C-alpha positions as CSV (number, residue, x, y, z in Angstrom):
1,X,16.0,26.7,-16.6
2,X,13.8,28.6,-14.3
3,X,12.6,27.3,-10.9
4,X,9.0,27.3,-12.1
5,X,9.7,25.2,-15.2
6,X,11.8,22.8,-13.1
7,X,8.9,22.4,-10.6
8,X,6.4,21.9,-13.5
9,X,8.7,19.2,-15.0
10,X,9.0,17.5,-11.6
11,X,5.2,17.7,-10.8
12,X,4.2,16.3,-14.2
13,X,6.4,13.2,-14.0
14,X,4.3,10.0,-13.9
15,X,5.7,8.8,-10.5
16,X,4.6,12.0,-8.7
17,X,1.1,11.8,-10.1
18,X,0.8,8.1,-9.2
19,X,2.0,8.9,-5.7
20,X,-0.6,11.6,-5.3
21,X,-3.3,9.2,-6.4
22,X,-2.0,6.6,-4.0
23,X,-2.1,9.1,-1.1
24,X,-5.7,10.1,-1.8
25,X,-6.8,6.5,-2.2
26,X,-4.8,5.6,1.0
27,X,-6.5,8.3,2.9
28,X,-10.0,7.1,1.9
29,X,-8.9,3.5,2.6
30,X,-7.8,4.6,6.1
31,X,-11.2,6.1,6.8
32,X,-12.9,2.9,5.7
33,X,-10.7,0.8,7.9
34,X,-11.2,3.2,10.9
35,X,-14.9,2.9,10.5
36,X,-14.6,-0.9,10.2
37,X,-12.7,-1.1,13.4
38,X,-14.7,1.5,15.3
39,X,-18.2,0.5,14.1
40,X,-18.0,-3.2,13.3
41,X,-15.1,-4.9,15.1
42,X,-14.8,-3.1,18.4
43,X,-18.5,-3.3,19.5
44,X,-18.6,-7.1,19.5
45,X,-15.2,-7.3,21.2
46,X,-16.5,-4.8,23.8
47,X,-19.7,-6.9,24.2
48,X,-17.6,-10.0,24.8
49,X,-15.6,-8.2,27.5
50,X,-18.8,-7.3,29.3
51,X,-20.3,-4.3,27.4
52,X,-17.1,-2.2,27.3
53,X,-17.0,0.7,24.9
54,X,-13.3,1.1,24.0
55,X,-13.6,4.8,23.2
56,X,-14.7,5.3,26.9
57,X,-11.7,3.5,28.4
58,X,-9.5,6.1,30.1
59,X,-7.6,6.7,33.2
60,X,-8.3,10.0,35.0
61,X,-5.0,11.7,35.7
62,X,-6.5,14.8,37.2
63,X,-10.1,15.4,38.2
64,X,-11.8,18.2,36.4
65,X,-13.4,21.3,38.0
66,X,-16.0,23.6,36.8
67,X,-13.5,25.7,35.0
68,X,-11.0,23.0,34.0
69,X,-11.6,19.8,32.1
70,X,-10.4,16.5,33.5
71,X,-7.0,15.3,32.3
72,X,-7.4,11.7,31.0
73,X,-5.2,9.0,29.5
74,X,-7.5,7.6,26.7
75,X,-6.0,4.1,26.2
76,X,-9.2,2.8,24.6
77,X,-8.8,5.1,21.6
78,X,-5.2,4.0,21.4
79,X,-6.2,0.4,21.3
80,X,-8.6,1.2,18.4
81,X,-5.9,3.0,16.6
82,X,-3.5,0.1,17.0
83,X,-6.1,-2.3,15.6
84,X,-6.6,0.2,12.7
85,X,-2.9,0.1,12.0
86,X,-2.7,-3.7,12.1
87,X,-5.5,-4.1,9.6
88,X,-4.1,-1.4,7.3
89,X,-0.6,-2.9,7.5
90,X,-2.0,-6.3,6.7
91,X,-4.0,-5.1,3.7
92,X,-0.9,-3.3,2.3
93,X,1.2,-6.4,3.0
94,X,-1.3,-8.5,0.9
95,X,-1.3,-6.0,-1.9
96,X,2.6,-5.9,-2.0
97,X,2.7,-9.7,-1.8
98,X,0.3,-10.0,-4.8
99,X,2.3,-7.5,-6.8
100,X,5.6,-9.3,-6.0
101,X,4.1,-12.7,-7.0
102,X,2.8,-11.2,-10.3
103,X,6.2,-9.7,-10.9
104,X,7.9,-13.0,-10.3
105,X,5.6,-14.8,-12.7
106,X,6.4,-12.1,-15.3
107,X,10.1,-12.6,-14.7
108,X,9.8,-16.4,-14.8
109,X,8.5,-16.4,-18.4
110,X,11.3,-17.6,-20.7
111,X,12.7,-15.0,-22.9
112,X,12.3,-15.5,-26.6
113,X,15.5,-16.8,-28.2
114,X,17.5,-14.0,-29.8
115,X,17.2,-13.6,-33.5
116,X,20.2,-15.0,-35.4
117,X,22.9,-12.5,-36.3
118,X,23.5,-11.3,-39.9
119,X,26.6,-13.6,-40.1
120,X,24.6,-16.6,-39.0
121,X,21.8,-15.9,-41.5
122,X,24.5,-15.5,-44.3
123,X,26.2,-18.7,-43.3
124,X,22.9,-20.6,-43.2
125,X,22.1,-19.3,-46.7
126,X,25.6,-20.4,-47.9
127,X,25.2,-23.9,-46.3
128,X,21.7,-24.3,-47.9
129,X,23.1,-23.2,-51.3
130,X,26.0,-25.7,-51.1
131,X,23.6,-28.5,-50.1
132,X,21.3,-27.8,-53.1
133,X,24.2,-28.2,-55.6
């Protein structure tokens, strides 16, 4: 089997395609959550803290000159990213929890009793025939 045909077989498996769709949707979801945190959650928190814009929070490590930009430690952006992560992690946790509970409900359904074997069917027919005589 050539390498190209092996790759094609691998790429066309259902799990790989599902994973690719998940990555694309996850990327879009990440952008939505980042916008939620940056544009909706952080402004009121900054307002409560006295009009602080978290994206402006930084410590200057080295002052800038005309030729060189200042070196800063942008901890406000880090705080926003941590909040992004917490919200995304919580959302994923809720999805996994819902999937697990659905899976448990599916497993909890009682299995149908197995069909009687050929021998049992034959013995039942013999018993019924003897009773009818």
